VEXNUMI-215533 format. One record per atom (N, C-alpha, C): x, y, z. Coordinates in steps of 0.05 Angstrom, whole numbers, plus 5000, padded with zeros to 4 digits. Layout:
XYZ
...
END
This chain:
501749765000
500050005000
501850255000
501150434982
502750674981
502250835006
504350945017
504051095042
505551355040
504251565049
505451825049
506551885076
508951995077
510252055102
510052355108
509452415133
509252695141
510252725169
511852935173
513052985199
512153265208
510953275232
510153525243
512453675255
512353935256
514454095269
514554025298
517054045309
517354015337
516154255352
514454195371
513154415386
513854385415
514454605427
515254605456
512754645473
511454435479
509054455496
509154225516
507854255539
507754025557
506453785544
507353545551
506353305538
503353275543
502353345567
499553315573
497653475556
498753695544
497053865528
497253805498
499053625491
499453555462
497053405452
495853485429
493553345417
494053315387
493253085377
493653015349
490952965337
490353095315
487753055301
488352905275
486752675271
487152525246
484452395239
483552435214
481052325205
478752415223
478752665232
476652785247
476452665275
478452525284
478552425312
480852575326
480452665350
482552805366
483452615388
486052575389
487252405409
489152565426
489252505452
491452595468
493852435463
496252535470
498652395465
498752125479
497252105501
497151855516
495051665507
493451745487
491351565478
492451325464
491351085469
492350835455
491650845426
493750795409
493250815380
491350605369
490750395384
489050195373
486050275374
485450515386
482750615385
482050705357
484050755341
483550815312
484350555297
482350425285
482850185270
482750235240
484750175226
484750185197
486849985187
486549885163
488449695152
490749825136
493349795143
494249675168
493949875191
494249805217
493849985239
495550235236
494450465244
495850715241
497350785267
500050745268
501550805292
502551095292
502751215315
504251465317
505951445342
508151595342
510051575364
510551855376
510651875402
511252115415
514052085427
515952255417
518652235425
519352455445
520352385468
520952585488
523752695484
524052955487
526653085486
527253205513
529653165523
530253255550
531653535550
532253635526
533653895526
531554125528
532554355536
530854595539
530054695511
527654805510
526654935485
527855215483
528855285459
529955545455
527755755456
525355695446
523255895446
521955925473
521955705489
520655705516
522655585536
524455755546
526655655563
525555505588
523155575597
522155455621
521255175618
520955085593
520054805588
522354625583
522554405599
524654215595
523853985578
521253925575
520353705559
518753805536
519653745512
518153805488
517453555473
515553565456
514653325442
514853355412
515653145399
515653135370
513752915362
511752975345
509852775336
510552705308
510852445302
511352345275
508852195266
507552305246
505252155234
506351965213
506151705218
507451515202
506051465175
503451475174
502151435148
499551595146
498951655121
496451785115
495151615093
492851495100
491651305081
488651305084
487351075080
484451055079
483251135106
480651215106
479351295131
479351065151
479651145176
479750945197
477050815201
477050565211
474650425218
474250455248
472150585257
471750635285
470350385297
471450295319
470350055333
469650135361
468049965374
467250035401
469449965421
469050025447
471149995467
471749705471
469749525470
470249235474
472049135452
471549215427
473149125405
475849255405
476049485417
478649625418
480749465434
479749295452
481549125468
482948925451
481948865427
483248675409
485448825394
487648875408
489849035397
490848925371
491149105351
492349015325
495248945329
496048725316
498848635318
500448735294
502748845299
504548925278
505648685264
506148715238
507048485222
509648355233
511348525246
513848415256
513348225280
511048255293
510348075315
508747835305
507347865283
505347675273
506647445258
508047505236
509247285220
511647165233
511746895233
513846755247
514946535230
517346455237
518646225223
517145965229
516445805209
515045555215
516845345227
519445395228
521245195240
521545245270
522145495278
522745545306
520745745318
518845845302
516746025311
517846295322
520246365315
521346625321
520146835302
519447075312
518447285294
520347335271
519347365247
521047405224
522047695222
524447725212
525547995206
524648055177
524048305172
523048385146
524848595134
525248565107
526548775092
524548865071
523449095075
521349195056
519249345071
517149435058
515049595071
513449425091
512649555112
510949425133
508149385123
506749215136
503949165129
503448875122
501248755132
500548485124
498448505103
499348545078
497548565056
499048485030
497548435009
498748334984
500948514974
500548774973
502448954962
505048964979
504748995005
507149015022
508748755022
507448525023
508848275024
510248224997
509048304975
510248254949
512848404945
513248614961
515748774959
517548734983
517148514997
518748465021
520148195020
522348175035
523747925039
523847875069
523647625077
523547555105
525747355112
526647375137
528647185146
528347135176
529346915185
529246835213
531946885226
532047045246
534647105259
535846865272
534046685282
535046455298
536146235280
534446145260
535345915244
536445995217
536546255211
537746375187
536346305161
533946185162
532546115138
531246365127
531046385100
529846615087
527246535073
525446725071
522846675058
522346915040
521246855017
520647074998
517947024985
516947234972
514447224959
514647044934
512746854932
512646674909
510246754892
510746904870
508646994852
506747174868
504547064877
502447234890
502147184920
503646984931
503346914959
506146894972
506146904998
508546865014
508746575022
510846435015
511146155022
512446125049
510946045069
511946005096
511645715104
512045525086
512245245093
515045175101
515344955116
517944875125
519844825101
518644715079
520344645056
520644875036
519845115043
520145345025
523045385018
523545414992
526345454983
527945204978
526744964984
528244714979
528544674949
530744564941
531344534912
530544264901
531044054915
530543784905
528443634921
528243684947
526343534963
523543634958
521643454953
518843514950
517243334968
515643454986
514143295005
511343234993
510642984993
508042894982
506142845006
503942985006
501942965027
499942745021
498242665040
496142465034
494342565011
492942365000
491342424976
489242644981
488142655005
486142865010
487243145010
489943165015
491243425013
492243484985
493443284973
494543314946
492443384926
490043284930
487843334912
487443624906
487643794927
487044074924
489444234912
491644104908
493944224895
493644204865
491744044856
491244004827
490044254815
491044364793
489944604782
487144574772
486344334763
483644294755
481644324778
482344214801
480644234825
480344514834
482544664834
482444944843
480745114824
480745034798
479045184779
476145124782
475344884787
472544804788
471244844816
472944904836
471844904864
469545094867
469745344857
467545534859
465845534834
466445364815
464945354790
463245104788
462045024811
460244804811
460644604833
463144554840
463644354861
462644444888
463344684897
462544774924
459544794925
458144864903
455244894903
453944624909
455244404902
454144134906
454044054936
455444214953
455444154982
452644184993
450844324979
448144374989
446644104993
447443904977
446043644980
446643515007
448643605021
449343505047
448443695070
447043905063
445944085083
447444345086
449644385070
451044645072
449144865061
448745075077
446745275069
447645465047
450145465040
451145655019
452945865032
454845975016
456846155027
455846395042
453746525032
452746765045
451646705073
450046495074
448846425100
451046315119
452846165108
455046065125
456746295136
457146495119
458646735128
457146865152
454546895149
452947025171
453146865197
453146595194
453446425218
456146475231
458246475215
460946505225
461246785238
460146985225
460347255236
458947285263
456747135266
455447135292
457247035314
458746825308
460646715328
463046905332
463947035310
466347205311
465847485323
463447565326
462847845332
464547965355
465047815377
466647935399
469447995390
470447895368
473147945359
473348125334
471148255328
471148445306
473348665312
474648745291
476748955293
479548835295
479748565298
482348445301
483248305275
485148125279
486347975256
484847705253
483947655228
482647395222
484347235204
484746975211
486146785194
484146595182
484046575155
482346385141
484046145133
484045935150
485645705145
484345525124
486045405107
484945235085
482945405069
483745635061
482045835049
481145745021
482545555009
481845474981
482145714962
480145744946
480145964926
479246234937
479046254964
478346504977
475346564978
473746354977
470846384977
469946555001
471046495025
470346645049
472246875055
474746835047
476747055052
475747315039
474747295015
473747535001
471347655015
469647485025
467247585040
468047715066
470047605079
471047725104
472148005099
473548035077
474648305070
472348495065
470348405049
468148585042
466448665067
466548495087
464948565112
466048805126
468648865123
469949085137
470149045167
469848795176
469748755205
472448695218
474548675201
477148605211
479348785201
481448825217
483649005209
485348865188
485648595190
487248445172
485948165168
485948075143
485147805137
487447655123
488147425134
490347265122
489047015110
489246995083
488146755069
490446555067
490146325080
492346135082
491445865071
493145745055
492645475044
495245335038
495145075037
497544925029
497844904999
495544934985
495544904956
496445154942
498545134926
499445364910
497345444890
496045254877
494045314857
491545444869
490745364892
488445494905
489145784911
491545844920
492346124926
492446284900
493346164879
493346314853
490546374844
488746184848
485946224840
484746434858
485446434884
484446644902
485246914893
487746944884
488747204875
487347294850
486747104832
485247174807
482447284814
481147154832
478447244840
478547524853
480647574869
480947834882
481448044861
483147994841
483648184819
481048254804
479448054800
477048094783
474848244798
474848244824
472748374840
473748654849
472748864837
473649134843
472749224870
470849084882
469849164908
471649084931
473648924925
475448814945
478048984946
478549094969
481149234973
483249034980
485649074969
487848894975
489549004999
488649225011
490149345033
489849195059
487849015060
487348875085
487548565083
488548465060
488648175057
491448095047
492447875058
494947755050
494447455044
496047355025
495947075017
498446935027
498146715042
500346575054
500046275049
502246155040
502245855037
503545745063
502145565076
503145445100
501645185106
502745025124
501644775133
500044825158
497544735160
495944785184
497244655208
498844455205
500144325227
502744475236
503344695222
505744845228
505245135220
503345265234
502445535227
504645745233
505345905213
507646095216
506846355229
505946335254
505146575269
506146555297
506846785309
507646785337
505246695354
505846585377
503746495395
502046735405
499446685407
497446875418
497447135403
497247125376
497147365360
494747395342
493047185340
490747185322
488147205337
486347375328
483847415342
481747215335
481547145309
479446965299
480646785277
479846535278
480746335258
478346185247
478246185220
476046045206
477245825189
475845595189
476545365172
474045255159
473345345135
470845275122
471145015106
469544815112
469544565098
472444455094
473844425117
476644365115
477544135134
476444125158
477443935178
477643645168
475743575151
475643295141
477943225122
479343425112
481643385094
484343405107
484443495132
487043525145
488343255152
490843215146
492142965152
492142895182
492443105199
492343065228
490643285240
488043245243
486343455254
487243555282
488343365298
489143445325
491543635324
493443585305
495743765302
494844035293
492944045274
491944295264
490544465285
488744335300
487244475321
489144565344
491144395350
493044475371
494544725362
495344745337
496644985327
494745225328
492245185321
490345395323
490045495351
490045315370
489845395399
492345545407
494645475397
497145615403
497145905394
496245955370
496546225359
494146405366
491946295375
489646465384
490446625408
489446875408
489747035433
487846925454
488346985479
486446925500
483747055493
481646895493
479046995484
478546975454
480646895439
480346865410
478446635403
477346645379
475146465372
475846305347
475246045347
475645865325
472945775315
472545795289
470045715276
470745525253
469345305251
469945115229
467344985220
467244915194
464944755184
466144505171
464544285172
465444035161
463043855157
463643605149
461543405144
461243215167
458743175176
458142965195
457642695180
457642485195
457242215183
454342125188
452542185169
449842095172
449541805165
447341685172
446941405166
446541355136
445541555122
445141525093
446941705077
449541705083
451441875070
451341835039
450742045024
450742024995
453542014984
453741914959
456341884946
456642074923
454742234917
454842404893
457242594894
457842704918
460042894919
462742754914
462942504922
465442364919
465842214893
463642164879
463742004855
465642104834
465542364826
467342464806
470242464815
470642494841
473442494852
474542214852
472942014858
473841744857
474641664828
473041764809
473641694781
476341804772
477042044782
479442174774
481842084791
481442064817
483742014835
483741744848
481641584843
481541314854
480441314882
480141074893
478941034919
480641154942
483241204936
484941304957
483941574968
482541724951
481541984960
479541954983
477541784979
475441754999
476541635025
478741475023
479941355047
481441565063
482041795051
483542005065
481842245073
479242225069
477342435077
475642335100
475542485122
474242395146
471542515149
469642355158
466942445165
466542405195
465342605208
465542625237
462942555251
463242455276
461042465295
461442725311
459242855319
459543115333
461043075359
460742855372
462142805398
465142805393
466042715370
468842715363
469943005360
468343175347
469243445343
469443595369
467443555386
467443695412
469843595429
470343345429
472543235444
475243335432
475443365406
477843455393
478543735402
476643925401
477344205407
477944235437
476544085454
477044105482
479743985490
480543765476
483143645482
485443825473
484844025456
486844215447
486744475462
485244485484
485244715502
483244925496
481244865479
479145065473
476645005489
475145205495
472745175512
470345295499
468045275513
465445395504
464745295476
464745035472
463944915447
461044975441
460545065416
457745105406
457644995378
455244935369
454944835341
452244895329
452144895303
449744915287
449744675267
447544525266
447444285249
445144305230
445644215205
443544185185
444343945167
442943725171
443543485156
446443395163
448043365142
450843285146
452643525151
451543765150
453144005155
453244075184
455644145193
455944255221
457844485220
457144695235
458944915240
459344935270
461944915278
462544925307
464145175314
463945245339
465445475349
466545395377
469045485382
470245455408
472145685412
472845745437
474545975443
476845895460
478946055459
481246015477
480646145504
481146015526
480446135552
481746415555
480246595568
481246865573
483646865592
END
């Protein structure tokens, strides 16, 4: 995101009387900057000077205000949501090997533009990470030259370019036969669970082609949305859909390739995590949910939808996939009992389990203890 820099003149006034006006909001120098929410967060710094002012000899403390960016209008949130402090990108992105915060060379901001012009490295393990086409690759194997890790069939399926192309062009719509109410209604359900964390950072895990990531951006409810998937082709398709939709701003969304079992974020930095129609495809659901629990902030919320195992499970959704990829696909996709899902999230340290069921569709919610 293009950012204009502006520096105000040094003024010799007592700190308590210094006031800064931005986007029609007036802040005292002591006001917390997270009361103004915009993507990315708008920081300002008050620097104390201990020397005497030449114009006002009696004043020993003068203040210099540096306005770091001038950009889109701020999103005003209420006091409860203001407690969900926005995390700077230097705290948020982490090495998937040692989970140390990444060092960045390039413009700040967790969005497509800033990341595409940045290079990242881990101070501890010395590994480097760079932008790959339209996404940032933060997998453990990023940068490897000859080693290629092959995942189970249920994961590898979605790396296929044909699958990424057809996902929103007919395949996802067929989920309605199992009770999925459709993207718009599913979004409203998820937003109902996420409401206490509006204004914070949302991670869309296993985002696929960005079906919900784009809707989360359009909602304007979050300071940052990170669309994360293991499939390179899904992330490319997500970027194409974003480019085609002029109503979507790229200032609040980033695309990241990562493994759900090794999420590249510092602990307790994410406010809300969404996994739409994904749990049944994860090689190790317990590893994925444990990672989600690790990176959620206290009070953070996890929402996921998946397939239950009804007595009359239809095969129409799986039939074309079996024809293309063989029976190994269906053996690597899991269908759940609700008691298993509740036990899974609780065993990973999440509490206050809730759910909505419709046929074979279930959407669950759980939170990290405060």
